[in-house]
C-alpha positions in Angstrom: 0.0 0.0 0.0 1.0 3.6 -0.4 2.1 5.2 2.9 -0.5 7.5 4.5 -3.4 6.2 2.3 -5.7 4.2 4.5 -9.0 4.7 2.6 -9.7 3.9 -0.2 -6.7 1.6 -0.3 -4.4 1.7 -3.3 -3.0 -1.9 -3.7 0.6 -2.6 -4.7 1.1 -4.0 -8.2 1.0 -7.7 -7.2 -2.2 -7.2 -5.2 -3.7 -5.1 -8.0 -3.0 -7.9 -10.5 -4.6 -10.6 -8.3 -7.7 -8.4 -7.7 -8.0 -7.5 -11.4 -8.0 -11.1 -12.6 -10.6 -11.9 -10.0 -12.8 -9.3 -11.6 -12.2 -11.0 -15.0 -12.9 -14.4 -13.5 -16.2 -13.1 -12.2 -17.1 -12.2 -15.8 -15.7 -15.3 -17.5 -17.3 -17.9 -15.2 -20.7 -16.9 -16.5 -19.9 -16.6 -20.2 -22.0 -18.5 -22.8 -20.1 -21.8 -23.4 -19.5 -21.0 -27.0 -17.9 -17.7 -26.1 -15.7 -19.3 -23.4 -14.5 -21.9 -25.9 -13.8 -19.2 -28.5 -11.6 -17.4 -25.9 -9.8 -20.6 -25.0 -8.9 -21.3 -28.6 -7.7 -17.8 -29.2 -5.2 -18.4 -26.4 -4.5 -22.0 -27.6 -3.7 -20.7 -31.1 -1.0 -18.4 -29.7 0.4 -21.1 -27.5 0.4 -23.7 -30.4 2.2 -21.3 -32.8 4.8 -20.5 -30.1 5.3 -24.2 -29.3 5.9 -25.2 -33.0 8.3 -22.2 -33.5 10.4 -22.5 -30.2 10.0 -26.0 -28.7 12.1 -28.7 -30.4 9.8 -31.6 -29.4 6.7 -30.0 -30.7 8.4 -28.9 -33.9 9.1 -32.6 -34.6 5.8 -33.8 -33.2 3.6 -31.5 -35.3 5.7 -31.4 -38.4 2.8 -32.6 -40.5 0.2 -30.3 -38.9 -0.7 -26.9 -40.3 -2.3 -24.5 -37.9 -5.6 -23.4 -39.5 -6.5 -19.7 -39.7 -9.1 -20.3 -37.1 -8.3 -23.0 -34.6 -11.3 -24.9 -33.3 -12.0 -28.2 -31.4 -12.2 -30.3 -34.6 -8.6 -29.2 -35.6 -7.4 -29.4 -32.1 -8.4 -33.1 -31.7 -6.3 -34.0 -34.7 -3.2 -33.2 -32.6 -1.4 -36.2 -31.1 -1.6 -36.4 -27.3 1.4 -35.8 -25.1 2.5 -38.8 -22.9 4.0 -38.4 -19.4 6.9 -40.5 -20.6 7.7 -37.9 -23.3 8.0 -35.2 -20.7 10.2 -37.4 -18.6 12.5 -38.5 -21.4 12.7 -35.3 -23.4 12.9 -32.6 -20.8 15.4 -30.5 -22.6 13.6 -30.8 -26.0 10.3 -29.9 -24.3 11.7 -26.5 -23.2 11.0 -23.4 -25.3 14.1 -21.6 -26.6 12.4 -18.2 -26.6 10.2 -17.7 -23.5 8.8 -14.2 -23.6 10.7 -12.0 -21.1 7.4 -10.6 -19.8 6.5 -14.1 -18.4 9.1 -13.6 -15.7 11.6 -16.0 -14.2 11.6 -19.8 -14.7 10.2 -22.1 -12.0 10.7 -25.8 -11.8 7.8 -27.9 -10.6 8.3 -31.5 -9.6 6.1 -34.5 -9.0 7.3 -37.9 -7.7 4.2 -39.5 -9.2 2.0 -42.1 -7.7 3.1 -44.6 -10.3 6.8 -44.2 -9.4 7.3 -42.1 -12.6 9.0 -38.8 -11.4 8.3 -35.8 -13.4 9.9 -32.3 -13.8 8.1 -29.4 -15.5 9.3 -25.9 -16.2 7.0 -23.0 -15.6 7.3 -19.2 -15.1 6.3 -16.4 -12.8 3.2 -16.1 -15.0 2.1 -19.7 -14.6 2.7 -19.3 -10.8 0.5 -16.2 -10.9 -2.4 -18.2 -12.3 -1.9 -20.8 -9.5 -2.1 -18.0 -6.9 -5.1 -16.4 -8.6 -7.1 -19.6 -8.8 -6.2 -20.3 -5.1 -7.7 -16.9 -4.3 -10.7 -17.7 -6.5 -11.4 -20.8 -4.4 -11.4 -18.7 -1.2 -13.7 -16.2 -2.9 -16.1 -18.9 -4.1 -16.3 -20.6 -0.7 -16.6 -17.2 1.1 -13.8 -18.0 3.6 -12.9 -15.5 6.3 -9.3 -14.9 5.4 -8.7 -13.2 8.8 -9.1 -16.5 10.6 -6.5 -19.2 11.2 -5.5 -21.9 8.7 -3.9 -25.2 9.6 -2.2 -27.5 7.0 -1.2 -31.1 7.4 0.6 -32.1 4.2 3.8 -33.2 2.6 6.6 -30.9 1.5 6.2 -28.6 4.5 8.2 -28.0 7.6 6.5 -27.8 11.0 6.0 -24.1 11.9 3.8 -21.0 11.8 3.4 -18.1 9.5 1.7 -14.7 9.8 -0.3 -15.3 6.6 -2.2 -18.0 4.6 0.1 -18.3 1.7 2.3 -16.7 -0.9 -0.3 -14.2 -1.9 -0.8 -13.1 1.7 2.1 -10.6 1.3 -0.3 -8.8 -1.0 -3.7 -9.5 0.5 -4.2 -9.4 4.3 -5.0 -12.7 5.9 -4.8 -14.3 9.3 -2.1 -16.7 10.7 -1.4 -20.2 9.5 0.4 -23.2 10.9 1.8 -26.4 9.3 2.6 -29.9 10.3 4.3 -32.4 8.1 2.0 -35.3 7.2 4.7 -37.8 8.3 3.6 -37.3 12.0 1.5 -40.1 13.4 -2.3 -39.5 13.7 -2.3 -39.0 17.4 0.3 -36.3 17.2 -1.6 -34.7 14.4 -4.8 -34.7 16.4 -3.1 -33.3 19.5 -1.5 -30.6 17.4 -4.8 -29.7 15.7 -6.6 -29.4 19.0 -3.9 -27.2 20.4 -3.8 -24.9 17.3 -7.6 -24.8 17.2 -7.9 -23.3 13.6 -11.0 -22.3 11.8 -9.8 -24.0 8.6 -7.9 -27.3 7.9 -6.1 -28.3 4.7 -5.0 -32.0 4.2 -5.4 -35.1 2.1 -8.7 -37.0 2.2 -7.2 -40.2 3.6 -5.4 -38.3 6.3 -8.6 -36.4 7.2 -10.5 -39.7 7.4 -7.9 -41.0 9.8 -7.9 -37.8 11.9 -11.7 -37.7 12.2 -12.0 -41.4 13.0 -9.3 -41.1 15.7 -10.9 -37.9 17.1 -14.2 -39.8 17.5 -12.5 -42.5 19.4 -10.9 -40.0 21.7 -13.9 -37.8 22.0 -12.1 -34.8 20.7 -13.2 -32.0 18.3 -11.4 -28.8 17.1 -13.6 -26.2 18.8 -13.4 -23.5 16.1 -13.2 -25.6 13.0 -15.6 -24.4 10.2 -14.3 -26.1 7.1 -11.9 -28.9 6.1 -10.3 -28.6 2.7 -8.9 -31.6 0.8 -6.8 -32.1 -2.3 -4.5 -34.6 -4.0 -6.4 -37.8 -3.7 -9.7 -39.4 -4.7 -12.4 -38.4 -2.3 -14.4 -41.3 -0.8 -18.1 -40.8 -0.9 -18.8 -41.0 2.9 -16.1 -38.6 4.1 -18.2 -35.4 3.8 -20.9 -37.0 6.0 -18.3 -38.3 8.5 -16.7 -34.8 8.9 -20.1 -33.1 9.2 -21.4 -35.6 11.8 -18.2 -35.8 13.8 -16.9 -32.3 13.7 -19.8 -30.2 12.5 -17.6 -28.8 9.7 -18.1 -28.8 5.9 -15.7 -30.4 3.5 -14.5 -28.7 0.3 -12.4 -30.6 -2.3 -10.4 -29.5 -5.3 -8.6 -31.2 -8.2 -5.1 -30.2 -9.0 -1.7 -31.5 -10.2 1.8 -30.3 -9.7 2.5 -30.0 -13.4 -0.7 -28.2 -14.3 -2.0 -26.3 -11.2 -5.7 -26.2 -10.3 -7.7 -28.3 -12.8 -11.1 -28.0 -11.1 -12.5 -26.3 -8.0 -15.6 -27.5 -6.0 -18.7 -25.5 -6.8 -19.6 -23.3 -3.8 -23.2 -24.4 -4.1 -22.8 -28.1 -5.0 -20.4 -31.0 -4.4 -19.3 -31.3 -8.0 -16.4 -29.5 -9.6 -16.0 -26.6 -12.1 -13.1 -26.9 -14.6 -10.8 -23.8 -14.5 -11.2 -23.1 -18.2 -9.5 -19.7 -18.1 -6.2 -21.4 -17.4 -6.6 -24.8 -18.9 -8.2 -26.5 -21.9 -9.5 -29.8 -20.4 -10.9 -32.7 -22.5 -12.6 -35.7 -21.0 -12.4 -38.4 -23.7 -13.7 -41.9 -24.1 -11.5 -44.8 -25.3 -12.2 -43.7 -28.9 -10.9 -40.3 -28.3 -14.3 -38.7 -28.4 -15.6 -36.2 -25.8 -17.7 -37.7 -23.0 -21.2 -36.6 -22.4 -22.8 -35.9 -19.0 -22.8 -39.2 -17.0 -19.9 -40.7 -18.9 -16.5 -41.3 -17.5 -13.3 -40.7 -19.5 -9.7 -39.9 -19.5 -8.6 -36.4 -18.5 -6.4 -34.6 -21.1 -5.1 -31.2 -20.2 -3.5 -28.3 -22.0 -1.8 -25.5 -20.0 -2.8 -22.4 -21.8 -0.3 -20.0 -20.2 2.9 -22.0 -19.8 5.2 -20.7 -22.6 8.3 -22.2 -21.0 7.3 -25.8 -21.3 3.8 -26.1 -22.8 1.9 -29.2 -22.0 -0.4 -29.7 -25.1 -3.1 -32.4 -24.9 -1.2 -33.9 -21.9 -2.5 -37.3 -20.7 -2.4 -36.8 -17.0 -3.5 -40.4 -16.4 -6.6 -39.5 -14.4 -10.2 -40.3 -15.1 -13.3 -38.2 -14.3 -17.1 -38.3 -14.9 -18.6 -35.4 -16.8 -21.5 -33.6 -15.1 -24.6 -31.7 -16.3 -24.5 -27.9 -16.5 -24.6 -26.4 -13.0 -27.7 -24.8 -11.5 -25.4 -22.2 -9.8 -25.3 -20.2 -13.0 -21.6 -20.7 -13.6 -21.0 -22.0 -17.2 -17.6 -23.5 -16.5 -17.7 -27.2 -17.4 -18.7 -29.6 -14.6 -16.9 -32.7 -13.4 -19.2 -34.8 -11.2 -16.5 -37.0 -9.8 -12.7 -37.4 -10.0 -12.0 -41.1 -10.2 -8.2 -41.4 -10.1 -5.6 -43.3 -12.0 -5.7 -46.5 -14.0 -3.8 -48.2 -11.2 -6.7 -47.4 -8.9 -9.1 -49.5 -11.0 -9.8 -53.1 -10.0 -9.0 -55.7 -12.7 -11.8 -58.3 -12.8 -11.0 -61.9 -14.0 -13.3 -61.4 -17.1 -11.0 -58.6 -18.3 -13.2 -55.7 -17.3 -12.1 -52.9 -14.9 -13.8 -50.3 -12.7 -13.1 -48.0 -9.8 -14.0 -49.8 -6.5 -15.9 -48.0 -3.8 -15.8 -49.0 -0.2 -16.8 -46.2 2.3 -15.1 -46.2 5.7 -18.3 -47.1 7.5 -18.3 -50.5 5.7 -15.1 -51.4 7.6 -15.8 -49.8 11.0 -19.2 -51.4 11.2 -17.4 -54.7 11.4 -14.3 -54.0 13.4 -12.3 -51.0 15.0 -10.1 -50.4 11.9 -8.0 -47.3 11.9 -6.5 -47.5 8.4 -6.7 -49.8 5.4 -5.2 -50.3 2.0 -5.9 -52.9 -0.7 -3.2 -54.2 -3.0 -4.4 -56.2 -6.0 -1.5 -58.5 -7.0 -3.3 -60.2 -9.9 -6.9 -60.9 -11.0 -7.5 -63.4 -8.2 -5.5 -62.2 -5.2 -6.0 -59.0 -3.1 -3.9 -58.1 -0.1 -5.7 -56.3 2.7 -3.4 -54.1 4.8 -4.9 -53.1 8.1 -4.0 -50.9 11.0 -6.1 -51.7 14.1 -5.9 -52.0 17.8 -5.6 -55.7 17.6 -5.6 -58.5 15.0 -9.2 -59.3 14.0 -10.8 -62.6 14.9 -12.0 -65.1 12.3 -15.6 -63.8 12.4 -14.4 -60.2 11.8 -12.1 -61.2 8.9 -14.9 -63.2 7.4 -17.2 -60.2 7.6 -14.6 -58.0 5.8 -14.1 -60.7 3.1 -17.9 -60.9 2.6 -18.3 -57.1 2.5 -15.5 -56.7 -0.1 -16.8 -59.6 -2.2 -20.2 -58.0 -2.3 -18.9 -54.6 -3.3 -16.5 -55.9 -5.9 -18.9 -58.4 -7.3 -16.4 -61.3 -7.1 -15.0 -63.5 -4.3 -11.3 -62.7 -4.6 -8.8 -64.5 -2.5 -8.3 -61.9 0.3 -5.1 -62.1 2.4 -4.8 -60.0 5.6 -1.6 -58.2 6.5 -1.5 -56.3 9.8 0.6 -53.1 10.0 1.6 -50.6 12.6 1.2 -47.8 10.1 0.5 -47.4 6.4 2.4 -44.4 5.1 1.7 -42.3 2.0 3.4 -42.9 -1.3 6.5 -41.1 -2.5 4.4 -38.1 -3.6 2.9 -37.6 -0.1 -0.4 -39.0 -1.2 -2.2 -42.1 0.0 -4.0 -44.6 -2.2 -6.5 -46.9 -0.6 -6.6 -49.2 -3.6 -3.7 -50.1 -5.9 -4.0 -52.6 -8.7 -0.8 -54.2 -9.9 -2.8 -56.3 -12.3 -2.5 -54.1 -15.4 0.2 -52.8 -17.6 0.8 -49.2 -18.6 -1.7 -49.5 -21.5 -4.4 -50.3 -19.0 -4.8 -53.9 -19.9 -4.9 -56.8 -17.5 -1.4 -57.9 -17.0 -2.1 -61.5 -16.3 -4.9 -62.4 -18.6 
């Protein structure tokens, strides 16, 4: 702010930029769909021409493609998709040789990947600005009181406290925040959360489930907590109800990736998600490469519209999502009804079919006092059940879990129990409650 000016406030340049783009977001989120798509392809056209001219990998990849005078979805879908392995193996060839100076300094984003495939992507200050802007949009949508306290339990953070909520808080006033690394055990996390007593909590869905379940056992509740915010994992269907019934707080989820930023934010009036079309061009495609209709599930393909340092064009992020109907809230941003996760999170059935399994936490705790579980499918007949519980289950309880899972999966797999002291997150700090090893990288059953 300018010294001596207390009202009306004149924001510094960074704050002014964040506030100005919020104004534009408020206009674009209600644009007619055709106009929104037209604006996207105007930006995609600039990005594509830049990529062909300055990115060696795209120059080779698109050598037979001529950019039409007016880029549209039909021409766009004739472009080959970008595989994760290409980004890994051709990092130097994926970099632009002429990033516009106005885009600012380079920034490197890394993802260890839940599939054990580490990834490094180059961005700029501009791509980071969009990340911050969409983070602020989420707060605006959900009408959070930024003057209150935020607690975060996540990976890639050191334990400690901060006077603000995040990187944009040096430009926009916010309350204090505190952080705890997710490596702490659940009881320590819960004790820390009770002591910090925040209004808002940010963590992964699986970690939140463990926290709420343990809190119920110990009869504890964070007194001031208004909202829990989750990210980074597939949200199990019963977690919202569990958080509401146990803590009296709402749950808000979002869908993001290290290499792309925010992909979709939860609607402030519904439980589904709105794609962030101002920053990304997102396609949900069926196995034939055609766009999915509402109610259909397909592969998520993402284009980063503002990354001129290392453009990701038609990038197969390896996630799947279900397309939703237009939203009654009035926002015209496309809707995702559910985020379903990676191919490795699909169960492989003996008949060659695959689907995403669903097993709400209450299905387990109704049978036995289970603190944490993880299922590993080794092949199309055998599934390992990893359990953390107070004591090994008796034969009747194990039989109950076998029956519950066989009913949900629609097949009597050979279930083997493996009792653990703790089930930690994967190398990316995320936890997967179901992992199938019974497929290859093309999504086919590996042992058919």
